ZALUM-784054 format. One record per atom (N, C-alpha, C): residue in three letters; atom name; x, y, z. Coordinates in Angstrom, 3 decimals. Layout:
BEGIN
<pt rest="ALA" atom="CA" xx="X" yy="Y" zz="Z"/>
...
//
This chain:
BEGIN
<pt rest="MET" atom="N" xx="77.733" yy="103.302" zz="89.467"/>
<pt rest="MET" atom="CA" xx="78.318" yy="102.586" zz="88.351"/>
<pt rest="MET" atom="C" xx="79.646" yy="101.978" zz="88.807"/>
<pt rest="ILE" atom="N" xx="79.981" yy="100.853" zz="88.240"/>
<pt rest="ILE" atom="CA" xx="81.224" yy="100.149" zz="88.570"/>
<pt rest="ILE" atom="C" xx="82.261" yy="100.436" zz="87.491"/>
<pt rest="SER" atom="N" xx="83.474" yy="100.758" zz="87.930"/>
<pt rest="SER" atom="CA" xx="84.575" yy="100.988" zz="86.991"/>
<pt rest="SER" atom="C" xx="85.565" yy="99.831" zz="87.102"/>
<pt rest="THR" atom="N" xx="86.265" yy="99.559" zz="86.006"/>
<pt rest="THR" atom="CA" xx="87.278" yy="98.511" zz="86.003"/>
<pt rest="THR" atom="C" xx="88.651" yy="99.134" zz="85.768"/>
<pt rest="ASN" atom="N" xx="89.655" yy="98.567" zz="86.406"/>
<pt rest="ASN" atom="CA" xx="91.024" yy="99.053" zz="86.267"/>
<pt rest="ASN" atom="C" xx="91.960" yy="97.878" zz="86.091"/>
<pt rest="ASN" atom="N" xx="92.939" yy="98.035" zz="85.208"/>
<pt rest="ASN" atom="CA" xx="93.988" yy="97.045" zz="84.986"/>
<pt rest="ASN" atom="C" xx="95.336" yy="97.729" zz="85.164"/>
<pt rest="TYR" atom="N" xx="96.217" yy="97.085" zz="85.916"/>
<pt rest="TYR" atom="CA" xx="97.548" yy="97.632" zz="86.172"/>
<pt rest="TYR" atom="C" xx="98.597" yy="96.556" zz="85.931"/>
<pt rest="PHE" atom="N" xx="99.826" yy="96.980" zz="85.738"/>
<pt rest="PHE" atom="CA" xx="100.973" yy="96.075" zz="85.626"/>
<pt rest="PHE" atom="C" xx="100.702" yy="94.958" zz="84.613"/>
<pt rest="ASP" atom="N" xx="100.397" yy="95.391" zz="83.378"/>
<pt rest="ASP" atom="CA" xx="100.154" yy="94.472" zz="82.260"/>
<pt rest="ASP" atom="C" xx="99.075" yy="93.435" zz="82.576"/>
<pt rest="GLY" atom="N" xx="98.038" yy="93.838" zz="83.298"/>
<pt rest="GLY" atom="CA" xx="96.926" yy="92.956" zz="83.610"/>
<pt rest="GLY" atom="C" xx="97.146" yy="92.041" zz="84.795"/>
<pt rest="ASN" atom="N" xx="98.290" yy="92.163" zz="85.482"/>
<pt rest="ASN" atom="CA" xx="98.564" yy="91.317" zz="86.644"/>
<pt rest="ASN" atom="C" xx="97.834" yy="91.777" zz="87.902"/>
<pt rest="VAL" atom="N" xx="97.345" yy="93.002" zz="87.900"/>
<pt rest="VAL" atom="CA" xx="96.564" yy="93.553" zz="89.004"/>
<pt rest="VAL" atom="C" xx="95.303" yy="94.143" zz="88.397"/>
<pt rest="LYS" atom="N" xx="94.142" yy="93.732" zz="88.919"/>
<pt rest="LYS" atom="CA" xx="92.867" yy="94.219" zz="88.400"/>
<pt rest="LYS" atom="C" xx="91.971" yy="94.609" zz="89.556"/>
<pt rest="SER" atom="N" xx="91.135" yy="95.616" zz="89.326"/>
<pt rest="SER" atom="CA" xx="90.212" yy="96.015" zz="90.381"/>
<pt rest="SER" atom="C" xx="88.894" yy="96.492" zz="89.790"/>
<pt rest="LEU" atom="N" xx="87.865" yy="96.345" zz="90.602"/>
<pt rest="LEU" atom="CA" xx="86.557" yy="96.899" zz="90.319"/>
<pt rest="LEU" atom="C" xx="86.337" yy="98.003" zz="91.344"/>
<pt rest="GLY" atom="N" xx="85.977" yy="99.174" zz="90.895"/>
<pt rest="GLY" atom="CA" xx="85.749" yy="100.291" zz="91.796"/>
<pt rest="GLY" atom="C" xx="84.288" yy="100.685" zz="91.806"/>
<pt rest="TYR" atom="N" xx="83.802" yy="101.138" zz="92.957"/>
<pt rest="TYR" atom="CA" xx="82.430" yy="101.612" zz="93.053"/>
<pt rest="TYR" atom="C" xx="82.340" yy="102.705" zz="94.109"/>
<pt rest="THR" atom="N" xx="81.322" yy="103.523" zz="93.982"/>
<pt rest="THR" atom="CA" xx="81.117" yy="104.636" zz="94.900"/>
<pt rest="THR" atom="C" xx="79.711" yy="104.549" zz="95.482"/>
<pt rest="THR" atom="N" xx="79.620" yy="104.711" zz="96.798"/>
<pt rest="THR" atom="CA" xx="78.328" yy="104.775" zz="97.475"/>
<pt rest="THR" atom="C" xx="78.268" yy="106.092" zz="98.241"/>
<pt rest="LYS" atom="N" xx="77.180" yy="106.332" zz="98.935"/>
<pt rest="LYS" atom="CA" xx="77.081" yy="107.584" zz="99.691"/>
<pt rest="LYS" atom="C" xx="78.069" yy="107.644" zz="100.854"/>
<pt rest="THR" atom="N" xx="78.637" yy="106.494" zz="101.250"/>
<pt rest="THR" atom="CA" xx="79.631" yy="106.491" zz="102.326"/>
<pt rest="THR" atom="C" xx="81.062" yy="106.595" zz="101.827"/>
<pt rest="GLY" atom="N" xx="81.273" yy="106.538" zz="100.512"/>
<pt rest="GLY" atom="CA" xx="82.621" yy="106.710" zz="99.973"/>
<pt rest="GLY" atom="C" xx="82.939" yy="105.756" zz="98.843"/>
<pt rest="LYS" atom="N" xx="84.213" yy="105.738" zz="98.471"/>
<pt rest="LYS" atom="CA" xx="84.694" yy="104.905" zz="97.368"/>
<pt rest="LYS" atom="C" xx="85.327" yy="103.635" zz="97.907"/>
<pt rest="SER" atom="N" xx="85.150" yy="102.532" zz="97.166"/>
<pt rest="SER" atom="CA" xx="85.757" yy="101.255" zz="97.528"/>
<pt rest="SER" atom="C" xx="86.202" yy="100.543" zz="96.263"/>
<pt rest="THR" atom="N" xx="87.142" yy="99.624" zz="96.422"/>
<pt rest="THR" atom="CA" xx="87.556" yy="98.772" zz="95.310"/>
<pt rest="THR" atom="C" xx="87.695" yy="97.351" zz="95.811"/>
<pt rest="LEU" atom="N" xx="87.544" yy="96.440" zz="94.892"/>
<pt rest="LEU" atom="CA" xx="87.778" yy="95.026" zz="95.134"/>
<pt rest="LEU" atom="C" xx="88.811" yy="94.608" zz="94.109"/>
<pt rest="GLY" atom="N" xx="89.938" yy="94.080" zz="94.533"/>
<pt rest="GLY" atom="CA" xx="91.009" yy="93.788" zz="93.589"/>
<pt rest="GLY" atom="C" xx="91.586" yy="92.402" zz="93.737"/>
<pt rest="VAL" atom="N" xx="92.226" yy="91.964" zz="92.678"/>
<pt rest="VAL" atom="CA" xx="92.978" yy="90.712" zz="92.676"/>
<pt rest="VAL" atom="C" xx="94.330" yy="90.983" zz="92.040"/>
<pt rest="MET" atom="N" xx="95.346" yy="90.236" zz="92.482"/>
<pt rest="MET" atom="CA" xx="96.662" yy="90.399" zz="91.882"/>
<pt rest="MET" atom="C" xx="97.400" yy="89.071" zz="91.836"/>
<pt rest="ASN" atom="N" xx="98.128" yy="88.867" zz="90.759"/>
<pt rest="ASN" atom="CA" xx="99.023" yy="87.727" zz="90.649"/>
<pt rest="ASN" atom="C" xx="100.219" yy="87.950" zz="91.565"/>
<pt rest="ALA" atom="N" xx="100.873" yy="86.879" zz="91.933"/>
<pt rest="ALA" atom="CA" xx="102.090" yy="87.006" zz="92.736"/>
<pt rest="ALA" atom="C" xx="103.097" yy="87.856" zz="91.980"/>
<pt rest="GLY" atom="N" xx="103.796" yy="88.728" zz="92.685"/>
<pt rest="GLY" atom="CA" xx="104.791" yy="89.586" zz="92.052"/>
<pt rest="GLY" atom="C" xx="105.144" yy="90.753" zz="92.937"/>
<pt rest="ASP" atom="N" xx="106.018" yy="91.614" zz="92.440"/>
<pt rest="ASP" atom="CA" xx="106.422" yy="92.837" zz="93.133"/>
<pt rest="ASP" atom="C" xx="105.801" yy="94.015" zz="92.406"/>
<pt rest="TYR" atom="N" xx="105.054" yy="94.832" zz="93.133"/>
<pt rest="TYR" atom="CA" xx="104.372" yy="95.980" zz="92.551"/>
<pt rest="TYR" atom="C" xx="104.609" yy="97.202" zz="93.408"/>
<pt rest="GLU" atom="N" xx="104.712" yy="98.358" zz="92.775"/>
<pt rest="GLU" atom="CA" xx="104.852" yy="99.613" zz="93.508"/>
<pt rest="GLU" atom="C" xx="103.644" yy="100.474" zz="93.210"/>
<pt rest="PHE" atom="N" xx="102.870" yy="100.753" zz="94.255"/>
<pt rest="PHE" atom="CA" xx="101.664" yy="101.565" zz="94.123"/>
<pt rest="PHE" atom="C" xx="101.906" yy="102.930" zz="94.739"/>
<pt rest="GLY" atom="N" xx="101.263" yy="103.922" zz="94.219"/>
<pt rest="GLY" atom="CA" xx="101.294" yy="105.261" zz="94.785"/>
<pt rest="GLY" atom="C" xx="99.868" yy="105.690" zz="95.085"/>
<pt rest="THR" atom="N" xx="99.687" yy="106.481" zz="96.125"/>
<pt rest="THR" atom="CA" xx="98.367" yy="106.995" zz="96.460"/>
<pt rest="THR" atom="C" xx="98.509" yy="108.346" zz="97.128"/>
<pt rest="SER" atom="N" xx="97.508" yy="109.162" zz="96.960"/>
<pt rest="SER" atom="CA" xx="97.521" yy="110.474" zz="97.608"/>
<pt rest="SER" atom="C" xx="96.542" yy="110.513" zz="98.781"/>
<pt rest="THR" atom="N" xx="95.857" yy="109.399" zz="99.039"/>
<pt rest="THR" atom="CA" xx="94.893" yy="109.347" zz="100.128"/>
<pt rest="THR" atom="C" xx="95.129" yy="108.098" zz="100.981"/>
<pt rest="HIS" atom="N" xx="94.560" yy="108.106" zz="102.170"/>
<pt rest="HIS" atom="CA" xx="94.645" yy="106.953" zz="103.070"/>
<pt rest="HIS" atom="C" xx="93.931" yy="105.767" zz="102.437"/>
<pt rest="GLU" atom="N" xx="94.541" yy="104.585" zz="102.525"/>
<pt rest="GLU" atom="CA" xx="93.920" yy="103.370" zz="102.013"/>
<pt rest="GLU" atom="C" xx="94.029" yy="102.273" zz="103.049"/>
<pt rest="THR" atom="N" xx="93.005" yy="101.445" zz="103.111"/>
<pt rest="THR" atom="CA" xx="93.006" yy="100.263" zz="103.963"/>
<pt rest="THR" atom="C" xx="92.818" yy="99.055" zz="103.071"/>
<pt rest="MET" atom="N" xx="93.691" yy="98.060" zz="103.215"/>
<pt rest="MET" atom="CA" xx="93.582" yy="96.833" zz="102.431"/>
<pt rest="MET" atom="C" xx="93.266" yy="95.682" zz="103.366"/>
<pt rest="LEU" atom="N" xx="92.350" yy="94.830" zz="102.942"/>
<pt rest="LEU" atom="CA" xx="91.990" yy="93.629" zz="103.666"/>
<pt rest="LEU" atom="C" xx="92.313" yy="92.443" zz="102.765"/>
<pt rest="VAL" atom="N" xx="93.230" yy="91.600" zz="103.189"/>
<pt rest="VAL" atom="CA" xx="93.614" yy="90.432" zz="102.401"/>
<pt rest="VAL" atom="C" xx="92.679" yy="89.292" zz="102.775"/>
<pt rest="ILE" atom="N" xx="91.958" yy="88.776" zz="101.791"/>
<pt rest="ILE" atom="CA" xx="90.990" yy="87.709" zz="102.028"/>
<pt rest="ILE" atom="C" xx="91.625" yy="86.340" zz="101.837"/>
<pt rest="GLU" atom="N" xx="92.519" yy="86.230" zz="100.865"/>
<pt rest="GLU" atom="CA" xx="93.165" yy="84.952" zz="100.588"/>
<pt rest="GLU" atom="C" xx="94.613" yy="85.217" zz="100.201"/>
<pt rest="GLY" atom="N" xx="95.526" yy="84.364" zz="100.648"/>
<pt rest="GLY" atom="CA" xx="96.939" yy="84.541" zz="100.331"/>
<pt rest="GLY" atom="C" xx="97.611" yy="85.411" zz="101.370"/>
<pt rest="GLU" atom="N" xx="98.721" yy="86.001" zz="101.000"/>
<pt rest="GLU" atom="CA" xx="99.454" yy="86.873" zz="101.918"/>
<pt rest="GLU" atom="C" xx="100.103" yy="87.996" zz="101.142"/>
<pt rest="MET" atom="N" xx="100.389" yy="89.076" zz="101.852"/>
<pt rest="MET" atom="CA" xx="101.015" yy="90.235" zz="101.227"/>
<pt rest="MET" atom="C" xx="102.070" yy="90.790" zz="102.170"/>
<pt rest="THR" atom="N" xx="103.227" yy="91.070" zz="101.632"/>
<pt rest="THR" atom="CA" xx="104.282" yy="91.753" zz="102.374"/>
<pt rest="THR" atom="C" xx="104.352" yy="93.168" zz="101.840"/>
<pt rest="VAL" atom="N" xx="104.272" yy="94.142" zz="102.726"/>
<pt rest="VAL" atom="CA" xx="104.231" yy="95.546" zz="102.325"/>
<pt rest="VAL" atom="C" xx="105.465" yy="96.262" zz="102.844"/>
<pt rest="LYS" atom="N" xx="106.093" yy="97.043" zz="101.981"/>
<pt rest="LYS" atom="CA" xx="107.223" yy="97.873" zz="102.373"/>
<pt rest="LYS" atom="C" xx="106.827" yy="99.314" zz="102.089"/>
<pt rest="LEU" atom="N" xx="106.765" yy="100.132" zz="103.118"/>
<pt rest="LEU" atom="CA" xx="106.413" yy="101.535" zz="102.976"/>
<pt rest="LEU" atom="C" xx="107.631" yy="102.351" zz="102.560"/>
<pt rest="PRO" atom="N" xx="107.405" yy="103.506" zz="101.936"/>
<pt rest="PRO" atom="CA" xx="108.538" yy="104.354" zz="101.522"/>
<pt rest="PRO" atom="C" xx="109.463" yy="104.650" zz="102.696"/>
<pt rest="GLY" atom="N" xx="110.735" yy="104.552" zz="102.459"/>
<pt rest="GLY" atom="CA" xx="111.730" yy="104.835" zz="103.490"/>
<pt rest="GLY" atom="C" xx="112.103" yy="103.638" zz="104.345"/>
<pt rest="GLU" atom="N" xx="111.379" yy="102.534" zz="104.217"/>
<pt rest="GLU" atom="CA" xx="111.708" yy="101.338" zz="104.994"/>
<pt rest="GLU" atom="C" xx="112.741" yy="100.506" zz="104.252"/>
<pt rest="SER" atom="N" xx="113.650" yy="99.878" zz="105.009"/>
<pt rest="SER" atom="CA" xx="114.629" yy="98.994" zz="104.387"/>
<pt rest="SER" atom="C" xx="114.002" yy="97.622" zz="104.222"/>
<pt rest="GLU" atom="N" xx="114.636" yy="96.800" zz="103.395"/>
<pt rest="GLU" atom="CA" xx="114.079" yy="95.479" zz="103.113"/>
<pt rest="GLU" atom="C" xx="114.161" yy="94.539" zz="104.245"/>
//
């Protein structure tokens, strides 16, 4: 089954699904600054546009 998620007042949206190999999501986001938290390893693949990522403890 596919789940839907909305974050940051609808500016970030994702579809999540689970297969026998694990969980995946497909997401879109409007331009902006967002702070995400996770308790597991994540890999992001940017298909269109660009993303600048700042990890915790890194300076700007």
